[in-house]
C-alpha positions as CSV (number, residue, x, y, z in Angstrom):
1,M,-35.1,17.0,-25.6
2,K,-34.6,13.3,-26.6
3,I,-31.6,12.4,-28.7
4,G,-31.4,8.9,-30.3
5,I,-27.9,7.4,-30.6
6,L,-27.6,5.1,-33.6
7,E,-24.9,2.7,-32.5
8,T,-23.1,1.5,-35.7
9,G,-20.1,-0.1,-34.0
10,E,-19.0,-1.7,-30.8
11,V,-16.1,-0.9,-28.5
12,N,-13.5,-3.8,-28.4
13,E,-14.1,-6.1,-25.4
14,A,-10.6,-5.3,-24.1
15,L,-11.5,-1.6,-23.8
16,V,-15.2,-1.4,-23.0
17,G,-14.8,-2.1,-19.3
18,K,-12.7,1.0,-18.8
19,H,-14.1,3.3,-21.5
20,G,-17.7,2.2,-21.9
21,D,-19.6,1.9,-25.2
22,Y,-20.1,4.5,-27.9
23,P,-23.5,5.7,-26.5
24,A,-21.8,6.3,-23.1
25,M,-19.0,8.3,-24.7
26,F,-21.6,10.5,-26.5
27,A,-23.6,10.9,-23.3
28,A,-20.6,12.3,-21.6
29,L,-19.8,14.7,-24.4
30,L,-23.4,16.0,-24.9
31,K,-24.4,16.1,-21.2
32,A,-21.3,18.2,-20.5
33,S,-23.2,20.8,-22.6
34,D,-26.7,20.1,-21.3
35,Q,-27.5,17.8,-18.4
36,S,-31.2,17.8,-19.2
37,L,-30.8,15.9,-22.5
38,E,-32.5,12.5,-22.6
39,L,-30.4,9.9,-24.6
40,A,-31.6,6.6,-26.0
41,A,-29.4,4.1,-27.9
42,V,-30.5,2.0,-30.8
43,S,-28.1,-0.9,-31.7
44,V,-28.2,-0.6,-35.4
45,V,-25.0,-2.7,-35.7
46,N,-27.0,-5.6,-34.1
47,G,-30.0,-5.3,-36.4
48,A,-32.2,-2.8,-34.5
49,M,-33.7,0.2,-36.3
50,P,-36.0,3.0,-35.1
51,N,-39.6,2.7,-36.2
52,N,-39.6,6.2,-37.6
53,P,-37.4,9.4,-37.4
54,H,-39.8,11.1,-34.9
55,Q,-39.0,8.6,-32.1
56,A,-36.4,11.2,-31.1
57,D,-36.0,15.0,-31.5
58,G,-32.7,14.3,-33.2
59,W,-30.2,11.6,-34.0
60,I,-26.5,10.9,-33.5
61,V,-24.8,8.3,-35.8
62,T,-21.7,6.9,-34.2
63,G,-18.4,5.7,-35.5
64,S,-17.7,2.1,-36.5
65,R,-14.9,-0.3,-37.5
66,H,-17.0,-1.1,-40.6
67,G,-16.9,0.7,-43.9
68,V,-20.0,2.3,-45.4
69,Y,-19.3,0.3,-48.6
70,E,-19.5,-3.1,-46.9
71,D,-22.3,-5.5,-47.8
72,L,-23.8,-5.6,-44.3
73,P,-27.6,-6.2,-43.8
74,W,-28.0,-2.9,-41.7
75,I,-26.2,-0.5,-44.1
76,A,-28.9,0.0,-46.7
77,P,-31.7,0.4,-44.1
78,L,-29.7,2.9,-42.2
79,K,-29.1,4.9,-45.3
80,A,-32.8,4.9,-46.1
81,F,-33.6,6.0,-42.5
82,L,-31.1,8.9,-42.8
83,R,-32.7,10.0,-46.1
84,T,-36.1,10.0,-44.4
85,C,-34.8,12.0,-41.5
86,Y,-33.4,14.6,-44.0
87,A,-36.7,14.7,-46.0
88,Q,-38.7,15.2,-42.8
89,A,-36.3,17.8,-41.3
90,V,-35.4,15.6,-38.3
91,P,-31.9,16.7,-37.4
92,V,-28.9,14.3,-37.6
93,V,-25.3,14.5,-36.4
94,G,-22.8,12.1,-38.0
95,V,-19.4,11.3,-36.5
96,C,-16.7,9.4,-38.4
97,F,-18.6,6.5,-39.8
98,G,-21.7,8.5,-39.2
99,H,-20.1,11.4,-41.2
100,Q,-19.4,9.0,-44.0
101,I,-22.7,7.1,-44.2
102,L,-24.7,10.4,-44.1
103,A,-22.7,11.6,-47.1
104,E,-23.3,8.3,-49.0
105,A,-27.0,8.3,-48.1
106,L,-27.4,11.8,-49.5
107,G,-25.5,11.3,-52.7
108,G,-21.8,11.4,-51.9
109,K,-19.0,8.8,-52.2
110,V,-16.8,7.3,-49.5
111,E,-13.6,5.2,-50.2
112,K,-10.6,3.9,-48.3
113,S,-8.2,6.8,-48.6
114,T,-4.9,6.5,-50.4
115,K,-3.5,8.8,-47.6
116,G,-3.7,5.9,-45.1
117,W,-4.6,6.2,-41.4
118,G,-5.7,9.5,-39.9
119,V,-5.0,8.7,-36.2
120,G,-4.1,10.9,-33.2
121,V,-4.8,14.6,-32.7
122,H,-5.5,16.3,-36.0
123,K,-5.9,20.1,-36.6
124,Y,-8.6,21.5,-38.9
125,H,-9.3,24.9,-40.4
126,V,-12.8,26.4,-40.4
127,V,-13.5,27.3,-44.0
128,N,-17.2,28.3,-43.5
129,R,-18.5,29.7,-40.2
130,P,-22.3,29.9,-39.8
131,K,-23.7,31.7,-36.8
132,W,-24.1,28.6,-34.7
133,M,-20.3,28.1,-35.0
134,Q,-19.4,31.6,-34.0
135,H,-17.8,30.6,-30.7
136,G,-14.3,29.2,-31.2
137,A,-11.1,30.0,-33.2
138,D,-10.5,29.6,-36.9
139,D,-8.7,26.3,-36.2
140,F,-9.6,23.4,-33.9
141,A,-8.1,20.1,-32.9
142,V,-9.9,16.8,-32.5
143,R,-8.7,13.2,-32.1
144,A,-9.0,11.2,-35.3
145,L,-9.2,7.5,-36.0
146,H,-10.1,6.6,-39.6
147,Q,-8.9,5.2,-42.9
148,D,-12.0,6.0,-45.0
149,Q,-12.8,9.4,-46.3
150,I,-15.5,11.2,-48.3
151,T,-14.1,11.5,-51.8
152,H,-17.1,13.1,-53.6
153,L,-19.1,15.8,-51.8
154,P,-22.9,15.2,-51.7
155,P,-25.3,17.7,-53.2
156,H,-26.5,20.4,-50.9
157,A,-23.5,19.9,-48.6
158,T,-21.3,22.8,-47.4
159,V,-17.8,22.2,-46.1
160,L,-17.4,23.7,-42.7
161,A,-13.8,22.5,-41.9
162,S,-10.9,21.0,-43.8
163,S,-7.3,19.9,-43.4
164,D,-4.5,18.9,-45.7
165,F,-5.2,15.3,-44.7
166,C,-9.0,15.4,-44.8
167,Q,-10.6,17.8,-47.3
168,Y,-14.2,17.2,-46.1
169,A,-13.6,17.1,-42.4
170,A,-17.0,18.7,-41.3
171,L,-20.1,19.3,-43.4
172,A,-23.5,21.0,-43.1
173,Y,-26.5,19.9,-45.2
174,G,-29.0,22.4,-46.6
175,D,-28.7,26.0,-45.5
176,P,-25.5,26.1,-43.4
177,E,-27.1,28.8,-41.2
178,N,-30.0,26.5,-40.5
179,P,-28.8,23.0,-41.5
180,L,-30.9,19.8,-41.5
181,A,-27.8,17.7,-40.7
182,I,-24.2,18.2,-39.7
183,S,-21.2,15.8,-39.5
184,I,-17.6,15.6,-38.6
185,Q,-14.9,13.1,-39.5
186,P,-12.8,13.0,-36.3
187,H,-14.1,12.0,-32.9
188,P,-15.0,14.7,-30.3
189,E,-16.3,11.9,-28.0
190,F,-13.0,10.1,-27.7
191,T,-10.6,10.5,-24.9
192,A,-6.8,10.3,-25.4
193,D,-6.6,7.2,-23.3
194,Y,-9.2,5.4,-25.5
195,V,-7.5,6.3,-28.7
196,N,-4.2,5.1,-27.3
197,G,-5.9,1.8,-26.3
198,V,-7.2,1.3,-29.9
199,V,-3.9,2.2,-31.4
200,E,-2.1,-0.4,-29.2
201,L,-4.6,-3.1,-30.0
202,R,-4.1,-2.5,-33.7
203,R,-0.3,-1.8,-33.6
204,G,1.6,-3.8,-36.2
205,T,-1.5,-5.2,-37.8
206,S,-3.8,-2.7,-39.3
207,I,-1.9,0.3,-37.9
208,P,1.8,0.4,-38.8
209,H,4.3,0.9,-35.9
210,E,5.5,4.3,-37.1
211,V,1.9,5.5,-37.5
212,A,1.1,4.3,-34.0
213,D,4.1,6.0,-32.5
214,K,3.3,9.3,-34.2
215,A,-0.4,9.1,-33.1
216,N,0.4,8.3,-29.5
217,A,2.9,11.2,-29.3
218,S,0.2,13.6,-30.5
219,L,-2.3,12.6,-27.8
220,T,-0.7,15.0,-25.2
221,Q,-1.9,17.9,-27.3
222,P,-5.1,19.8,-26.3
223,V,-8.3,19.2,-28.2
224,D,-11.6,21.1,-28.7
225,N,-14.0,18.3,-27.8
226,A,-16.1,20.5,-25.6
227,L,-16.5,23.1,-28.4
228,W,-17.8,20.4,-30.7
229,G,-20.1,19.1,-28.0
230,N,-21.6,22.6,-27.6
231,W,-22.0,23.0,-31.4
232,M,-23.7,19.7,-31.7
233,V,-26.2,20.4,-28.9
234,D,-26.8,24.0,-30.2
235,F,-27.5,22.6,-33.7
236,L,-29.8,19.9,-32.4
237,K,-31.8,22.3,-30.2
238,A,-32.2,24.9,-33.0
239,A,-33.1,22.3,-35.6
240,S,-35.6,20.6,-33.3
241,K,-37.3,24.0,-32.5
242,R,-37.7,24.8,-36.2
243,K,-39.2,21.3,-36.8
244,A,-41.7,21.8,-34.1
245,A,-42.7,25.4,-35.2
């Protein structure tokens, strides 16, 4: 199975040597679930775009330092590509920025949240549990790093998980039992060390000191990254089989 990774952001130069780029992070997450996956990155943030959705069996949209509402030359083409994927039943997984741009592409709204930074380990409650999410508890923890949030839910979207801080933390599009796309606001591909590195780079500038301290203190808590990696792979495999049938 070939998964295309739509790279919408770049890791800071000070961190990339130790942590790798976003495609490498997703490769580690997904291959922990299935070593046979073939992964191919497309640097959307640098102007590249797939020729058509069927270049891969499914797509991952990464996080980014950019906002989906920014006037960047690759934003509108990416939204159009995601709409085509959805229309042609090519499965998509969106993470953080990917979660947000998928929502906007399909009729939702994203804004900079009045709640400020969501950073560090956050806990979420499963509010709808389709069969492909049966493994796992009613609550899960994942490392977050975002200011923007979905503020208006797109049509045909079902909320899978929520928290007091992030109402629309995970979504499924179409029939939640057999969705065409899924997305999550926090980052199951991030390590604690990487989040700490980003926090320290932004401490006192975009991230206030007290927010940075609280975030770093939370990073010792266990997370459910592997669970989300398994869910993503299970979704992509099932959706790809339905497309091929």
